[in-house]
DSSP file (Angstrom, degrees, kcal/mol; ACC not computed):
  #  RESIDUE AA STRUCTURE BP1 BP2  ACC     N-H-->O    O-->H-N    N-H-->O    O-->H-N    TCO  KAPPA ALPHA  PHI   PSI    X-CA   Y-CA   Z-CA
    1    1 A M              0   0    0      0, 0.0     2,-0.1     0, 0.0    67,-0.0   0.000 360.0 360.0 360.0 140.2   22.2  -11.3   -4.9
    2    2 A S        +     0   0    0     66,-0.3    97,-0.4    71,-0.1     2,-0.3  -0.345 360.0 170.7 -74.6 156.5   18.5  -10.7   -4.3
    3    3 A K        -     0   0    0     95,-0.1    71,-2.3    68,-0.1     2,-0.5  -0.934  35.8-103.5-154.2 171.0   17.3   -7.7   -2.2
    4    4 A L  E     -ab  74 100A   0     95,-2.9    97,-2.8    -2,-0.3     2,-0.7  -0.941  25.7-159.9-105.3 125.0   14.3   -5.8   -1.1
    5    5 A I  E     -ab  75 101A   0     69,-3.4    71,-3.0    -2,-0.5     2,-0.6  -0.933   8.7-163.6-103.5 115.3   13.7   -2.5   -2.8
    6    6 A A  E     -ab  76 102A   0     95,-2.3    97,-2.8    -2,-0.7     2,-0.6  -0.892   6.4-150.8-104.3 119.3   11.5   -0.3   -0.7
    7    7 A I  E     -ab  77 103A   0     69,-2.7    72,-1.7    -2,-0.6    71,-0.7  -0.804  12.4-167.8 -97.7 123.0    9.9    2.6   -2.5
    8    8 A C  E     +ab  79 104A   0     95,-3.6    97,-3.0    -2,-0.6     2,-0.2  -0.884  28.0 115.2-110.5 135.8    9.2    5.7   -0.4
    9    9 A G        -     0   0    0     70,-2.0     3,-0.1    -2,-0.4    97,-0.1  -0.836  60.0 -85.6 171.7 154.6    7.1    8.6   -1.6
   10   10 A K    >   -     0   0    0     95,-0.4     3,-1.2    -2,-0.2     5,-0.3  -0.214  66.7 -67.4 -71.0 166.8    3.9   10.4   -0.8
   11   11 A I  T 3  S+     0   0    0      1,-0.3    -1,-0.2     2,-0.1   105,-0.1  -0.209 119.6   8.2 -54.5 136.8    0.6    9.3   -2.3
   12   12 A C  T 3  S+     0   0    0     -3,-0.1    -1,-0.3     1,-0.1   103,-0.1   0.806  87.6 127.8  63.4  33.0    0.3    9.8   -6.1
   13   13 A S  S <  S-     0   0    0     -3,-1.2   147,-0.1    -4,-0.1    -2,-0.1   0.551  87.8 -91.2 -95.2  -8.4    4.0   10.7   -6.5
   14   14 A G  S  > S+     0   0    0     -4,-0.2     4,-2.5    -5,-0.1     5,-0.2   0.615  80.1 138.1 107.8  17.3    4.8    8.2   -9.2
   15   15 A K  H  > S+     0   0    0     -5,-0.3     4,-3.0     2,-0.2     5,-0.2   0.923  76.0  45.6 -61.9 -45.8    5.9    5.2   -7.0
   16   16 A S  H  > S+     0   0    0      2,-0.2     4,-2.4     1,-0.2    -1,-0.2   0.900 112.3  51.7 -66.8 -39.3    4.0    2.6   -9.1
   17   17 A F  H  > S+     0   0    0      2,-0.2     4,-1.5     1,-0.2    -1,-0.2   0.936 113.3  45.3 -57.4 -47.9    5.3    4.2  -12.3
   18   18 A Y  H  X S+     0   0    0     -4,-2.5     4,-2.0     2,-0.2    -2,-0.2   0.916 111.0  52.6 -63.6 -44.8    8.8    4.0  -11.0
   19   19 A A  H  X S+     0   0    0     -4,-3.0     4,-2.5     1,-0.2    -1,-0.2   0.901 108.3  51.0 -59.3 -41.1    8.4    0.4   -9.7
   20   20 A N  H  X S+     0   0    0     -4,-2.4     4,-1.8     1,-0.2    -1,-0.2   0.812 105.6  55.8 -68.8 -29.2    7.2   -0.7  -13.1
   21   21 A N  H  X S+     0   0    0     -4,-1.5     4,-0.6     2,-0.2    -1,-0.2   0.904 110.0  45.8 -65.3 -41.2   10.3    1.0  -14.7
   22   22 A I  H >X S+     0   0    0     -4,-2.0     4,-1.7     1,-0.2     3,-1.4   0.934 110.2  54.6 -64.2 -44.9   12.5   -1.2  -12.5
   23   23 A L  H 3< S+     0   0    0     -4,-2.5     5,-0.3     1,-0.3    -2,-0.2   0.860 103.2  56.4 -56.7 -38.0   10.4   -4.2  -13.3
   24   24 A A  H 3< S+     0   0    0     -4,-1.8    -1,-0.3     1,-0.2    -2,-0.2   0.722 118.6  31.9 -67.4 -20.7   10.9   -3.7  -17.0
   25   25 A N  H << S+     0   0    0     -3,-1.4     2,-0.3    -4,-0.6    -2,-0.2   0.522 117.3  46.4-117.2  -8.4   14.7   -3.8  -16.5
   26   26 A E  S  < S-     0   0    0     -4,-1.7     2,-1.4    -3,-0.1    -1,-0.1  -0.911  82.8-105.3-135.8 160.9   15.3   -6.2  -13.6
   27   27 A N  S    S+     0   0    0     -2,-0.3    46,-0.9    -3,-0.0     2,-0.3  -0.686  72.1 129.2 -85.4  87.7   14.3   -9.6  -12.4
   28   28 A V  E     -c   73   0A   0     -2,-1.4     2,-0.4    -5,-0.3    46,-0.2  -0.890  52.5-135.0-137.8 164.7   12.0   -8.4   -9.6
   29   29 A V  E     -c   74   0A   0     44,-1.6    46,-3.1    -2,-0.3     2,-0.5  -0.987  20.5-139.4-120.6 134.3    8.5   -8.9   -8.2
   30   30 A I  E     -c   75   0A   0     -2,-0.4     2,-0.5    44,-0.2    46,-0.2  -0.827  13.4-167.8 -94.9 129.1    6.4   -5.9   -7.2
   31   31 A L  E     -c   76   0A   0     44,-3.2    46,-1.9    -2,-0.5     2,-0.5  -0.971  11.0-174.9-116.2 116.2    4.3   -6.3   -4.0
   32   32 A S  E  >  -c   77   0A   0     -2,-0.5     4,-2.0    44,-0.2     5,-0.2  -0.943  24.8-158.1-119.3 126.1    1.8   -3.5   -3.6
   33   33 A V  H  > S+     0   0    0     44,-0.5     4,-2.8    -2,-0.5     5,-0.3   0.929  98.3  50.8 -63.0 -46.3   -0.5   -2.9   -0.6
   34   34 A D  H  > S+     0   0    0     43,-0.4     4,-2.1     1,-0.2    -1,-0.2   0.911 109.9  50.1 -60.3 -43.0   -3.0   -0.9   -2.7
   35   35 A E  H  > S+     0   0    0      1,-0.2     4,-2.0     2,-0.2    -1,-0.2   0.933 114.3  43.1 -62.4 -46.5   -3.2   -3.5   -5.4
   36   36 A L  H  X S+     0   0    0     -4,-2.0     4,-2.3     1,-0.2     5,-0.2   0.910 113.4  50.1 -70.0 -41.6   -3.8   -6.4   -2.9
   37   37 A T  H  X S+     0   0    0     -4,-2.8     4,-2.3     1,-0.2     6,-0.5   0.875 110.0  53.1 -64.5 -34.4   -6.3   -4.5   -0.8
   38   38 A F  H  X>S+     0   0    0     -4,-2.1     4,-1.8    -5,-0.3     5,-0.7   0.948 111.8  43.7 -62.2 -48.4   -8.2   -3.5   -4.0
   39   39 A F  H  <5S+     0   0    0     -4,-2.0    -2,-0.2     1,-0.2    -1,-0.2   0.838 116.1  48.1 -68.8 -32.2   -8.5   -7.1   -5.1
   40   40 A V  H  <5S+     0   0    0     -4,-2.3    -1,-0.2    -5,-0.2    -2,-0.2   0.886 129.0  21.2 -73.3 -39.0   -9.5   -8.3   -1.7
   41   41 A S  H ><5S-     0   0    0     -4,-2.3     3,-1.2    -5,-0.2    -2,-0.2   0.346  98.9-118.5-115.3   6.0  -12.1   -5.7   -1.0
   42   42 A N  T 3<5S-     0   0    0     -4,-1.8    -3,-0.2     1,-0.2    -4,-0.2   0.845  74.3 -63.3  55.8  34.8  -13.0   -4.5   -4.5
   43   43 A N  T 3 <S+     0   0    0     -5,-0.7    -1,-0.2    -6,-0.5     3,-0.2   0.773 113.7 117.1  62.1  30.1  -11.8   -1.0   -3.4
   44   44 A L    <   +     0   0    0     -3,-1.2     4,-0.1    -7,-0.2    -1,-0.1  -0.220  25.5 128.9-115.5  41.3  -14.5   -0.8   -0.8
   45   45 A Q    >   +     0   0    0      1,-0.2     3,-1.9     2,-0.1    -1,-0.1   0.872  30.8 160.8 -67.2 -39.1  -12.2   -0.7    2.2
   46   46 A G  G >  S-     0   0    0      1,-0.3     3,-1.7     2,-0.2     4,-0.2  -0.203  71.2  -9.5  53.8-137.4  -13.7    2.4    3.8
   47   47 A E  G 3  S+     0   0    0      1,-0.3     3,-0.3     2,-0.1    -1,-0.3   0.611 133.8  63.5 -70.2 -11.4  -13.0    2.9    7.5
   48   48 A N  G <> S+     0   0    0     -3,-1.9     4,-2.6     1,-0.2    -1,-0.3   0.420  73.2  99.7 -89.5   1.5  -11.4   -0.5    7.7
   49   49 A Y  H <> S+     0   0    0     -3,-1.7     4,-3.4     1,-0.2     5,-0.2   0.907  77.4  52.0 -57.7 -46.9   -8.6    0.3    5.2
   50   50 A N  H  > S+     0   0    0     -3,-0.3     4,-2.0    -4,-0.2    -1,-0.2   0.910 113.5  43.6 -59.9 -43.7   -5.9    1.0    7.8
   51   51 A R  H  > S+     0   0    0     -4,-0.3     4,-2.0     2,-0.2    -1,-0.2   0.929 116.0  48.1 -66.9 -44.3   -6.4   -2.3    9.6
   52   52 A L  H  X S+     0   0    0     -4,-2.6     4,-2.5     1,-0.2    -2,-0.2   0.923 110.9  51.5 -60.7 -44.4   -6.7   -4.2    6.3
   53   53 A A  H  X S+     0   0    0     -4,-3.4     4,-2.5    -5,-0.2    -1,-0.2   0.889 108.1  51.5 -62.1 -40.3   -3.5   -2.5    5.0
   54   54 A E  H  X S+     0   0    0     -4,-2.0     4,-1.9    -5,-0.2    -1,-0.2   0.913 111.3  47.5 -64.2 -41.5   -1.6   -3.5    8.1
   55   55 A N  H  X S+     0   0    0     -4,-2.0     4,-2.1     1,-0.2    -2,-0.2   0.905 111.8  50.5 -64.3 -41.2   -2.6   -7.1    7.7
   56   56 A V  H  X S+     0   0    0     -4,-2.5     4,-3.0     1,-0.2     5,-0.2   0.910 107.7  53.5 -62.7 -42.7   -1.7   -7.0    4.1
   57   57 A K  H  X S+     0   0    0     -4,-2.5     4,-2.3     1,-0.2    -1,-0.2   0.914 108.5  49.2 -59.8 -43.2    1.7   -5.5    4.9
   58   58 A E  H  X S+     0   0    0     -4,-1.9     4,-1.7     2,-0.2    -1,-0.2   0.916 112.8  47.7 -63.4 -41.8    2.5   -8.4    7.3
   59   59 A Y  H  X S+     0   0    0     -4,-2.1     4,-2.2     1,-0.2    -2,-0.2   0.933 112.2  48.8 -62.6 -46.4    1.5  -10.9    4.7
   60   60 A L  H  X S+     0   0    0     -4,-3.0     4,-2.7     1,-0.2    -2,-0.2   0.840 106.8  56.1 -66.8 -32.6    3.5   -9.3    2.0
   61   61 A K  H  X S+     0   0    0     -4,-2.3     4,-2.2    -5,-0.2    -1,-0.2   0.917 107.9  49.1 -62.7 -41.6    6.6   -9.1    4.3
   62   62 A T  H  X S+     0   0    0     -4,-1.7     4,-1.8     1,-0.2    -2,-0.2   0.925 113.2  46.4 -62.2 -45.0    6.3  -12.9    4.8
   63   63 A K  H  X S+     0   0    0     -4,-2.2     4,-2.6     1,-0.2    -2,-0.2   0.883 109.5  55.2 -65.4 -38.6    6.0  -13.5    1.0
   64   64 A A  H  X S+     0   0    0     -4,-2.7     4,-3.0     1,-0.2     5,-0.3   0.922 106.0  50.9 -61.3 -44.2    9.0  -11.1    0.4
   65   65 A V  H  X S+     0   0    0     -4,-2.2     4,-2.5     1,-0.2    -1,-0.2   0.931 110.7  49.6 -59.3 -45.4   11.2  -13.1    2.7
   66   66 A E  H  X S+     0   0    0     -4,-1.8     4,-0.9     1,-0.2    -2,-0.2   0.933 114.2  44.6 -58.9 -46.9   10.3  -16.3    0.9
   67   67 A L  H ><>S+     0   0    0     -4,-2.6     5,-2.5     1,-0.2     3,-0.6   0.928 113.8  48.4 -65.0 -45.9   11.0  -14.8   -2.5
   68   68 A I  H ><5S+     0   0    0     -4,-3.0     3,-1.8     1,-0.3   -66,-0.3   0.898 108.3  53.9 -64.0 -40.6   14.2  -13.2   -1.5
   69   69 A K  H 3<5S+     0   0    0     -4,-2.5    -1,-0.3    -5,-0.3    -2,-0.2   0.735 107.0  54.0 -65.9 -20.6   15.5  -16.4    0.1
   70   70 A K  T <<5S-     0   0    0     -4,-0.9    -1,-0.3    -3,-0.6    -2,-0.2   0.384 128.2-100.1 -91.3   2.2   14.8  -18.1   -3.3
   71   71 A G  T < 5S+     0   0    0     -3,-1.8     2,-0.5     1,-0.3    -3,-0.2   0.611  82.7 126.3  94.6  12.8   16.9  -15.5   -5.1
   72   72 A I      < -     0   0    0     -5,-2.5    -1,-0.3    -6,-0.1    -2,-0.2  -0.915  54.4-133.6-108.7 123.9   14.2  -13.2   -6.4
   73   73 A S  E     - c   0  28A   0    -46,-0.9   -44,-1.6    -2,-0.5     2,-0.4  -0.415  21.3-150.9 -73.0 152.1   14.4   -9.5   -5.6
   74   74 A V  E     -ac   4  29A   0    -71,-2.3   -69,-3.4   -46,-0.2     2,-0.5  -0.955   8.3-150.9-128.5 141.5   11.2   -7.8   -4.4
   75   75 A I  E     -ac   5  30A   0    -46,-3.1   -44,-3.2    -2,-0.4     2,-0.8  -0.963   8.0-153.2-109.1 126.9    9.9   -4.2   -4.7
   76   76 A F  E     -ac   6  31A   0    -71,-3.0   -69,-2.7    -2,-0.5     2,-1.1  -0.902   8.0-170.9 -95.5 110.8    7.6   -2.9   -1.9
   77   77 A D  E     +ac   7  32A   0    -46,-1.9   -44,-0.5    -2,-0.8   -43,-0.4  -0.691  46.6 117.9 -99.0  76.2    5.5   -0.2   -3.6
   78   78 A W  E    S-     0   0A   0     -2,-1.1    -1,-0.2   -71,-0.7     3,-0.2   0.722  71.6-123.8-119.0 -31.8    4.0    1.0   -0.3
   79   79 A G  E     -a    8   0A   0    -72,-1.7   -70,-2.0    -3,-0.3   -73,-0.0  -0.352  18.2-148.0 112.7 -52.9    4.9    4.6    0.4
   80   80 A F        +     0   0    0    -72,-0.2    -1,-0.2     1,-0.1     6,-0.1   0.953  23.6 179.4  47.4  62.6    6.6    4.4    3.8
   81   81 A W        +     0   0    0     -3,-0.2    66,-2.9    65,-0.1     2,-0.3   0.729  52.7  58.2 -70.3 -25.4    5.4    7.8    4.8
   82   82 A T  S  > S-     0   0    0     64,-0.2     4,-1.8     1,-0.1     5,-0.2  -0.763  77.3-128.1-112.2 153.9    6.9    7.9    8.3
   83   83 A R  H  > S+     0   0    0     -2,-0.3     4,-3.0     1,-0.2     5,-0.2   0.883 112.4  56.8 -60.1 -37.7   10.5    7.6    9.6
   84   84 A E  H  > S+     0   0    0      1,-0.2     4,-2.8     2,-0.2    -1,-0.2   0.899 104.4  50.5 -63.8 -40.4    9.2    4.9   12.0
   85   85 A S  H  > S+     0   0    0      2,-0.2     4,-1.9     1,-0.2    -1,-0.2   0.883 113.6  46.2 -65.4 -35.9    7.8    2.8    9.1
   86   86 A R  H  X S+     0   0    0     -4,-1.8     4,-2.2     2,-0.2    -2,-0.2   0.914 114.1  47.1 -70.9 -43.2   11.2    3.1    7.3
   87   87 A R  H  X S+     0   0    0     -4,-3.0     4,-2.4     1,-0.2    -2,-0.2   0.912 111.3  52.3 -62.8 -42.5   13.2    2.3   10.5
   88   88 A S  H  X S+     0   0    0     -4,-2.8     4,-2.4     1,-0.2    -1,-0.2   0.908 110.8  46.0 -63.1 -43.5   10.9   -0.7   11.3
   89   89 A L  H  X S+     0   0    0     -4,-1.9     4,-2.6     2,-0.2    -1,-0.2   0.902 111.1  52.7 -67.8 -39.1   11.3   -2.2    7.8
   90   90 A T  H  X S+     0   0    0     -4,-2.2     4,-2.0     1,-0.2    -2,-0.2   0.918 111.4  46.9 -60.4 -42.5   15.1   -1.7    7.9
   91   91 A E  H  X S+     0   0    0     -4,-2.4     4,-2.4     2,-0.2    -2,-0.2   0.908 109.7  53.5 -65.5 -42.7   15.2   -3.5   11.3
   92   92 A F  H  X S+     0   0    0     -4,-2.4     4,-1.7     1,-0.2    -2,-0.2   0.928 110.0  48.1 -56.8 -46.3   13.0   -6.3   10.0
   93   93 A C  H  X>S+     0   0    0     -4,-2.6     5,-2.8     1,-0.2     4,-0.5   0.889 109.0  53.2 -63.8 -39.3   15.3   -6.8    7.1
   94   94 A K  H ><5S+     0   0    0     -4,-2.0     3,-1.0     1,-0.2    -1,-0.2   0.928 109.4  48.7 -60.9 -44.6   18.3   -6.8    9.4
   95   95 A L  H 3<5S+     0   0    0     -4,-2.4    -1,-0.2     1,-0.2    -2,-0.2   0.818 114.9  45.1 -65.1 -31.1   16.7   -9.5   11.5
   96   96 A K  H 3<5S-     0   0    0     -4,-1.7    -1,-0.2    -5,-0.2    -2,-0.2   0.395 112.4-119.4 -92.9   2.1   15.9  -11.6    8.5
   97   97 A D  T <<5 +     0   0    0     -3,-1.0     2,-0.4    -4,-0.5    -3,-0.2   0.928  63.8 146.7  57.9  48.9   19.4  -11.1    7.0
   98   98 A I      < -     0   0    0     -5,-2.8     2,-0.3    -6,-0.1    -1,-0.2  -0.947  50.5-124.4-117.6 134.6   18.0   -9.4    3.9
   99   99 A D        -     0   0    0    -97,-0.4   -95,-2.9    -2,-0.4     2,-0.4  -0.618  29.5-163.2 -75.3 132.7   19.6   -6.6    2.0
  100  100 A I  E     -b    4   0A   0     -2,-0.3     2,-0.4   -97,-0.2   -95,-0.2  -0.950  10.5-167.1-120.9 141.1   17.3   -3.5    1.7
  101  101 A E  E     -b    5   0A   0    -97,-2.8   -95,-2.3    -2,-0.4     2,-0.5  -0.988  14.2-145.5-128.2 120.2   17.7   -0.6   -0.7
  102  102 A W  E     -b    6   0A   0     -2,-0.4    53,-2.9   -97,-0.2    54,-2.3  -0.758  14.3-171.7 -91.8 125.1   15.6    2.5   -0.1
  103  103 A H  E     -bd   7 156A   0    -97,-2.8   -95,-3.6    -2,-0.5     2,-0.5  -0.964   6.9-157.4-115.1 130.9   14.4    4.4   -3.2
  104  104 A F  E     -bd   8 157A   0     52,-2.8    54,-3.1    -2,-0.4     2,-0.8  -0.943   4.4-154.6-112.8 122.2   12.7    7.8   -2.7
  105  105 A V  E     - d   0 158A   0    -97,-3.0   -95,-0.4    -2,-0.5     2,-0.3  -0.854  18.4-168.8 -94.8 109.1   10.4    9.1   -5.4
  106  106 A D  E     - d   0 159A   0     52,-2.8    54,-3.4    -2,-0.8     2,-0.3  -0.767   6.0-178.0-100.1 144.8   10.4   12.9   -5.1
  107  107 A I  E     - d   0 160A   0     -2,-0.3    54,-0.1    52,-0.2   -97,-0.1  -0.998  27.3-114.3-144.5 142.4    7.9   15.1   -6.9
  108  108 A S     >  -     0   0    0     52,-0.5     4,-2.3    -2,-0.3     5,-0.2  -0.366  32.0-115.0 -70.3 157.3    7.3   18.8   -7.2
  109  109 A D  H  > S+     0   0    0      1,-0.2     4,-2.2     2,-0.2     5,-0.2   0.885 116.6  53.2 -59.9 -38.9    4.1   20.2   -5.8
  110  110 A E  H  > S+     0   0    0      2,-0.2     4,-1.8     1,-0.2    -1,-0.2   0.939 111.4  43.4 -63.5 -48.6    3.0   21.2   -9.3
  111  111 A D  H  > S+     0   0    0      1,-0.2     4,-2.7     2,-0.2    -1,-0.2   0.857 111.4  56.5 -65.6 -34.4    3.5   17.7  -10.7
  112  112 A W  H  X S+     0   0    0     -4,-2.3     4,-2.3     2,-0.2    -2,-0.2   0.930 106.7  48.1 -62.7 -46.1    1.9   16.1   -7.6
  113  113 A E  H  X S+     0   0    0     -4,-2.2     4,-2.3     1,-0.2    -1,-0.2   0.890 112.2  50.1 -62.3 -39.1   -1.3   18.2   -8.1
  114  114 A I  H  X S+     0   0    0     -4,-1.8     4,-2.8     2,-0.2    -2,-0.2   0.921 109.3  51.4 -64.8 -43.9   -1.4   17.1  -11.8
  115  115 A N  H  X S+     0   0    0     -4,-2.7     4,-2.6     2,-0.2    -2,-0.2   0.914 110.8  48.3 -58.8 -43.7   -0.9   13.5  -10.9
  116  116 A I  H  X S+     0   0    0     -4,-2.3     4,-2.8     2,-0.2    18,-0.2   0.931 112.4  48.2 -63.5 -45.3   -3.8   13.7   -8.4
  117  117 A E  H  X S+     0   0    0     -4,-2.3     4,-2.5     1,-0.2    -2,-0.2   0.921 112.7  48.2 -61.8 -44.1   -6.1   15.4  -10.9
  118  118 A E  H  X S+     0   0    0     -4,-2.8     4,-2.1     2,-0.2    -1,-0.2   0.914 112.9  48.4 -63.2 -43.2   -5.2   12.8  -13.6
  119  119 A R  H  X S+     0   0    0     -4,-2.6     4,-2.2    -5,-0.2    -2,-0.2   0.950 113.0  47.0 -61.5 -49.6   -5.8    9.9  -11.2
  120  120 A N  H  X S+     0   0    0     -4,-2.8     4,-2.7     1,-0.2    -2,-0.2   0.891 110.9  52.1 -61.4 -40.2   -9.1   11.3  -10.1
  121  121 A N  H  X S+     0   0    0     -4,-2.5     4,-1.7    -5,-0.2    -1,-0.2   0.889 108.3  51.5 -64.1 -39.2  -10.3   12.0  -13.6
  122  122 A K  H  <>S+     0   0    0     -4,-2.1     5,-2.2     2,-0.2     4,-0.3   0.925 112.1  46.6 -61.8 -44.2   -9.4    8.4  -14.7
  123  123 A I  H ><5S+     0   0    0     -4,-2.2     3,-1.4     1,-0.2    -2,-0.2   0.927 111.8  50.0 -64.7 -44.7  -11.5    7.0  -11.8
  124  124 A L  H 3<5S+     0   0    0     -4,-2.7    -1,-0.2     1,-0.3    -2,-0.2   0.798 106.8  56.2 -65.0 -28.1  -14.4    9.4  -12.5
  125  125 A S  T 3<5S-     0   0    0     -4,-1.7    -1,-0.3    -5,-0.2    -2,-0.2   0.487 123.1-104.9 -83.5  -1.8  -14.4    8.3  -16.2
  126  126 A G  T < 5 +     0   0    0     -3,-1.4     2,-0.4    -4,-0.3    -3,-0.2   0.515  65.0 153.6  96.5   4.9  -14.8    4.7  -15.1
  127  127 A I      < -     0   0    0     -5,-2.2     2,-0.6    -6,-0.2    -1,-0.3  -0.571  36.5-142.9 -70.5 123.0  -11.2    3.3  -15.7
  128  128 A K        +     0   0    0     -2,-0.4     2,-0.3     2,-0.1    -1,-0.1  -0.791  43.2 125.0 -95.0 117.7  -10.8    0.4  -13.3
  129  129 A D  S    S-     0   0    0     -2,-0.6     0, 0.0     2,-0.3     0, 0.0  -0.833  73.3 -83.3-148.5-168.9   -7.5   -0.1  -11.6
  130  130 A Y  S    S+     0   0    0     -2,-0.3     2,-0.2     2,-0.0   -92,-0.1   0.246  90.6 105.9 -92.1  16.7   -6.3   -0.4   -8.0
  131  131 A N        -     0   0    0    -12,-0.1     2,-0.3   -93,-0.0    -2,-0.3  -0.541  56.8-146.3 -87.6 159.9   -6.2    3.4   -7.3
  132  132 A F        -     0   0    0     -2,-0.2    -9,-0.1     1,-0.0     2,-0.1  -0.914  28.1 -89.3-126.6 156.5   -8.7    5.2   -5.3
  133  133 A Y        -     0   0    0     -2,-0.3     2,-0.7     1,-0.1     5,-0.1  -0.342  33.6-145.7 -65.0 137.0  -10.0    8.7   -5.5
  134  134 A I        -     0   0    0    -18,-0.2     2,-0.1     4,-0.1   -14,-0.1  -0.883  21.5-179.0-109.9 102.6   -8.1   11.4   -3.6
  135  135 A D     >  -     0   0    0     -2,-0.7     4,-2.6     1,-0.1     5,-0.2  -0.354  46.5 -92.5 -89.3 177.9  -10.4   14.0   -2.2
  136  136 A D  H  > S+     0   0    0      1,-0.2     4,-2.7     2,-0.2     5,-0.2   0.862 125.0  54.4 -61.3 -36.5   -9.2   17.1   -0.2
  137  137 A G  H  > S+     0   0    0      2,-0.2     4,-2.3     1,-0.2    -1,-0.2   0.928 111.5  43.1 -63.7 -45.4   -9.6   15.2    3.1
  138  138 A L  H  > S+     0   0    0      2,-0.2     4,-2.7     1,-0.2    -2,-0.2   0.903 113.6  52.4 -66.9 -40.6   -7.4   12.3    2.1
  139  139 A K  H  X S+     0   0    0     -4,-2.6     4,-2.3     1,-0.2    -2,-0.2   0.932 111.4  46.4 -60.5 -45.8   -4.9   14.7    0.6
  140  140 A D  H  X S+     0   0    0     -4,-2.7     4,-2.2     2,-0.2    -1,-0.2   0.904 112.2  50.9 -63.2 -41.8   -4.7   16.7    3.8
  141  141 A K  H  X S+     0   0    0     -4,-2.3     4,-2.0     1,-0.2    -2,-0.2   0.923 110.9  48.7 -60.9 -44.5   -4.4   13.5    5.9
  142  142 A C  H  X S+     0   0    0     -4,-2.7     4,-1.9     1,-0.2    -2,-0.2   0.900 111.0  49.4 -64.7 -41.2   -1.6   12.2    3.7
  143  143 A L  H  < S+     0   0    0     -4,-2.3    -1,-0.2     1,-0.2    -2,-0.2   0.878 110.1  52.0 -64.8 -36.8    0.3   15.5    3.9
  144  144 A F  H  < S+     0   0    0     -4,-2.2    -2,-0.2     1,-0.2    -1,-0.2   0.891 115.2  41.1 -64.7 -40.0   -0.1   15.5    7.7
  145  145 A L  H  < S+     0   0    0     -4,-2.0    -2,-0.2    -5,-0.2    -1,-0.2   0.735  91.9 106.3 -80.3 -23.8    1.3   11.9    7.9
  146  146 A W     <  -     0   0    0     -4,-1.9     2,-0.5    -5,-0.2   -64,-0.2  -0.371  43.6-177.0 -67.6 127.9    4.1   12.4    5.3
  147  147 A E        -     0   0    0    -66,-2.9    -1,-0.1    -2,-0.2    -3,-0.0  -0.924  24.6-135.8-123.8 103.4    7.7   12.7    6.7
  148  148 A K        -     0   0    0     -2,-0.5   -65,-0.1     1,-0.1     2,-0.0  -0.317  28.8-111.0 -59.2 134.1   10.1   13.3    3.9
  149  149 A P        -     0   0    0      0, 0.0     2,-0.1     0, 0.0    -1,-0.1  -0.345  23.9-121.4 -69.8 148.1   13.2   11.1    4.3
  150  150 A E    >   -     0   0    0      1,-0.1     3,-2.1    -2,-0.0     4,-0.4  -0.453  32.2-104.8 -77.3 160.0   16.5   12.6    5.1
  151  151 A S  G >  S+     0   0    0      1,-0.3     3,-0.9     2,-0.2    -1,-0.1   0.805 120.8  59.6 -60.3 -29.3   19.4   11.9    2.7
  152  152 A N  G 3  S+     0   0    0      1,-0.2    -1,-0.3     3,-0.0     3,-0.0   0.546  98.6  60.6 -77.7  -4.5   20.9    9.3    5.0
  153  153 A E  G <  S+     0   0    0     -3,-2.1     2,-0.3     2,-0.0    -1,-0.2   0.574  99.2  65.2 -92.8 -11.7   17.7    7.3    4.8
  154  154 A I    <   -     0   0    0     -3,-0.9   -51,-0.2    -4,-0.4     3,-0.1  -0.836  47.4-173.3-121.0 151.2   17.8    6.7    1.1
  155  155 A N  S    S+     0   0    0    -53,-2.9     2,-0.4    -2,-0.3   -52,-0.2   0.708  82.8  31.2-103.5 -32.9   20.0    4.8   -1.3
  156  156 A V  E     -d  103   0A   0    -54,-2.3   -52,-2.8     2,-0.0     2,-0.5  -0.994  65.1-158.4-133.6 129.2   18.4    6.0   -4.6
  157  157 A L  E     -d  104   0A   0     -2,-0.4     2,-0.5   -54,-0.2   -52,-0.2  -0.933   8.7-172.7-107.1 125.1   16.7    9.3   -5.3
  158  158 A Y  E     -d  105   0A   0    -54,-3.1   -52,-2.8    -2,-0.5     2,-0.8  -0.977  10.9-153.6-117.3 120.4   14.3    9.4   -8.3
  159  159 A K  E     -d  106   0A   0     -2,-0.5     2,-0.3   -54,-0.2   -52,-0.2  -0.839  13.9-139.9 -96.3 112.1   12.9   12.8   -9.2
  160  160 A F  E     +d  107   0A   0    -54,-3.4   -52,-0.5    -2,-0.8     2,-0.4  -0.547  31.0 170.0 -68.9 128.4    9.5   12.4  -10.9
  161  161 A N        -     0   0    0     -2,-0.3    -2,-0.0   -54,-0.1   -54,-0.0  -0.941  29.0-162.0-146.4 119.6    9.4   14.9  -13.8
  162  162 A R              0   0    0     -2,-0.4    -1,-0.1     1,-0.2    -2,-0.0   0.490 360.0 360.0 -81.9  -0.8    6.7   14.9  -16.4
  163  163 A K              0   0    0      0, 0.0    -1,-0.2     0, 0.0     0, 0.0   0.454 360.0 360.0 -88.3 360.0    8.8   17.0  -18.8
């Protein structure tokens, strides 16, 4: 039966890496807010990013329902940083009669800092993908907004480990 896999984790924790591992082994489609906003705005979202991201999320939720009702499972590679965002999506799925499975990508502080440095270095070297540079201001903002899920909020725990 098709389902929605919602991947939760802070910025640069390995969510996309994890989503692509699932994609390699299951019949799923990945829907990523960052990927779509990048292609729509050429990564020049600036101060309009939050509004654009909310519109993209609503669009992707509509597409996810269509795909799931056709028997195709969907991965939301979004982050779901707050308890409210997780609760809201769970409620949305309940109303649409869609099975949801919450996956949490956990990462050590050391590996997280390495991931950020590697991402930033790729961007500075000119490698084009849908990631954006994470400066200290964005990192602090993300940490402020991040609410780590409780064990009763998740179905699958994935520990990112570069070793």
